[in-house]
C-alpha positions as a Markdown table, in Angstrom:
| # | Residue | x | y | z |
|---|---|---|---|---|
| 1 | Met | -15.7 | -12.7 | 44.3 |
| 2 | Lys | -19.2 | -12.4 | 42.9 |
| 3 | Ile | -18.6 | -8.8 | 41.8 |
| 4 | Thr | -15.4 | -9.8 | 39.8 |
| 5 | Phe | -17.4 | -12.4 | 37.9 |
| 6 | Gln | -20.1 | -9.9 | 37.1 |
| 7 | Lys | -17.5 | -7.3 | 35.9 |
| 8 | Arg | -15.9 | -9.9 | 33.7 |
| 9 | Gln | -19.3 | -10.9 | 32.2 |
| 10 | Lys | -20.2 | -7.2 | 31.6 |
| 11 | Glu | -16.8 | -6.6 | 29.9 |
| 12 | Met | -17.3 | -9.7 | 27.7 |
| 13 | Lys | -20.7 | -8.5 | 26.7 |
| 14 | Arg | -19.4 | -5.0 | 25.9 |
| 15 | Gln | -16.6 | -6.5 | 23.7 |
| 16 | Glu | -19.1 | -8.7 | 21.9 |
| 17 | Lys | -21.4 | -5.8 | 21.2 |
| 18 | Gln | -18.4 | -3.8 | 19.9 |
| 19 | Arg | -17.4 | -6.7 | 17.5 |
| 20 | Ala | -21.0 | -6.9 | 16.3 |
| 21 | Lys | -21.1 | -3.2 | 15.7 |
| 22 | Ala | -17.8 | -3.2 | 13.8 |
| 23 | Glu | -19.1 | -6.1 | 11.6 |
| 24 | Arg | -22.3 | -4.3 | 10.8 |
| 25 | Arg | -20.2 | -1.2 | 9.9 |
| 26 | Glu | -18.1 | -3.3 | 7.5 |
| 27 | Gln | -21.2 | -4.8 | 5.9 |
| 28 | Lys | -22.7 | -1.3 | 5.3 |
| 29 | Lys | -19.5 | -0.1 | 3.8 |
| 30 | Phe | -19.3 | -3.1 | 1.5 |
| 31 | Ala | -23.0 | -2.6 | 0.5 |
| 32 | Arg | -22.5 | 1.1 | -0.2 |
| 33 | Arg | -19.4 | 0.4 | -2.3 |
| 34 | Ala | -21.2 | -2.3 | -4.3 |
| 35 | Ala | -24.2 | 0.0 | -4.9 |
| 36 | Lys | -21.9 | 2.8 | -6.0 |
| 37 | Glu | -20.1 | 0.5 | -8.5 |
| 38 | Ala | -23.4 | -0.8 | -9.8 |
| 39 | Leu | -24.6 | 2.7 | -10.6 |
| 40 | Ser | -21.3 | 3.8 | -12.2 |
| 41 | Ala | -20.9 | 0.6 | -14.4 |
| 42 | Pro | -23.3 | -0.1 | -17.3 |
| 43 | Thr | -25.8 | -2.7 | -16.4 |
| 44 | Thr | -25.5 | -4.6 | -19.7 |
| 45 | Pro | -22.8 | -4.3 | -22.4 |
| 46 | Pro | -24.1 | -3.2 | -25.8 |
| 47 | Ser | -25.0 | -6.0 | -28.1 |
| 48 | Asp | -23.3 | -6.8 | -31.3 |
| 49 | Ser | -26.1 | -5.3 | -33.4 |
| 50 | Glu | -26.0 | -2.1 | -31.5 |
| 51 | Gln | -22.2 | -1.8 | -32.0 |
| 52 | Gln | -22.6 | -2.5 | -35.8 |
| 53 | Ala | -25.3 | 0.2 | -36.1 |
| 54 | Gln | -23.1 | 2.7 | -34.3 |
| 55 | Ser | -20.1 | 1.9 | -36.5 |
| 56 | Gln | -22.3 | 2.3 | -39.7 |
| 57 | Asp | -23.6 | 5.6 | -38.5 |
| 58 | Lys | -20.0 | 6.8 | -38.1 |
| 59 | Gln | -19.1 | 5.7 | -41.6 |
| 60 | Arg | -21.9 | 7.5 | -43.2 |
| 61 | Val | -21.1 | 11.0 | -44.5 |
| 62 | Pro | -24.1 | 13.3 | -44.8 |
| 63 | Ser | -24.6 | 14.4 | -48.4 |
| 64 | Glu | -25.2 | 18.1 | -49.0 |
């Protein structure tokens, strides 16, 4: 009977480790996805003054 209990404890420990490993894997996946999105998205949107300056530059026609 003692062996059966040990086997059950061993199996429970193995399953617990497997769950913890899967959880860490999901956390890493989420962290990588968040980092990738942070790199691809601009950190701050352009301010109003920057947008106005850009629109004024587009309206100007170079004189020759």
